[in-house]
N, C-alpha and C positions, 0 to 999 in steps of 0.2 A: 531591365534587369530585375529579377525576382529577389525579393528580400526574404530570407528564411530566418526564422527565429528558433534557436535551439532551446528546447525545454529540458530542464533538469530531470534526469531519469527518476530521481527520488521523489520529486514533486509529482511527476506523472503517475508513478506507482501509488503514491499517497492519494492522489485525486481519484484514481480508479477504486482504490480500497475504500475511501470515504464514501463514494457513491454507492458501492455495494453494501457497506455497513449501514448506511442510511436506509437502504431498501429493505434489508433483512433484519437488522438490529437497531431500530430507531433510538432506543434508550441509550445504547452504547454510543451511537453517533452523537447524540446530544451531549453526553459527558465529554467526548473527545473535542467537541466544538468549543467547549469552555476552557480548554487548555491554552495558556498563554505561552506560545512557543515560537522559536525562530527557525526551527528545523524545516527544511523544504518539504519533507514528507508529512509532517503534521499540518503545515499550512495547506498542502495539497488535499489532505483528508478533509479539512474544514471546508475548503472550496468545493470539493466533490459532494459533500453533504448539502451545501447551499444550492448547487446545481440540481441535485435530485429534488430538493424541496421546490425550487422554481418550476421544474417540469411537472411535479405533481399538482401544484396550484394552477398551472396553465391548463392541465387536463380537466380540472374541475370547473373551469369557466364555461359559460354557455357559448354556443358556436358563434354568436354574433360578437362576442368579445374576444375570441381567440386570435383573430387577425390583428385587431387594434385594441389592446387592453385599456388604453387611456383615451376615452372619447374626446372629440374636439368640442369644447364648450364655448367657442367664440361666438357661435350663432344663437346660443340659448340665452334667454333673459331670465333673471330671477323673478319671483313673484312680486317683489317690491318694485322692480323696474317696470313690470307689466302694469302695475297699479298707477305708476307715474305717467305712463303713456296714455292710459285710459282717462286720467284727469285732464290731460292737455287736450 
């Protein structure tokens, strides 16, 4: 059975508006993001702006980081660890 989640229409409109405002009027979007509100439309605008910013940052990453932005560092040793290995 599929579980469907109903999204508040005010939130969705705010999200779309926030995304577009961030794209075309970044100064206004920044001011709107600082509003402390409980309105679903304002919260949607703030999250729409955040989504736009995330997408812009991802577009600026080099290709080798776009697929996995957080590299796996379990196999890499720090310089101090390498020095200790050399001493042994």
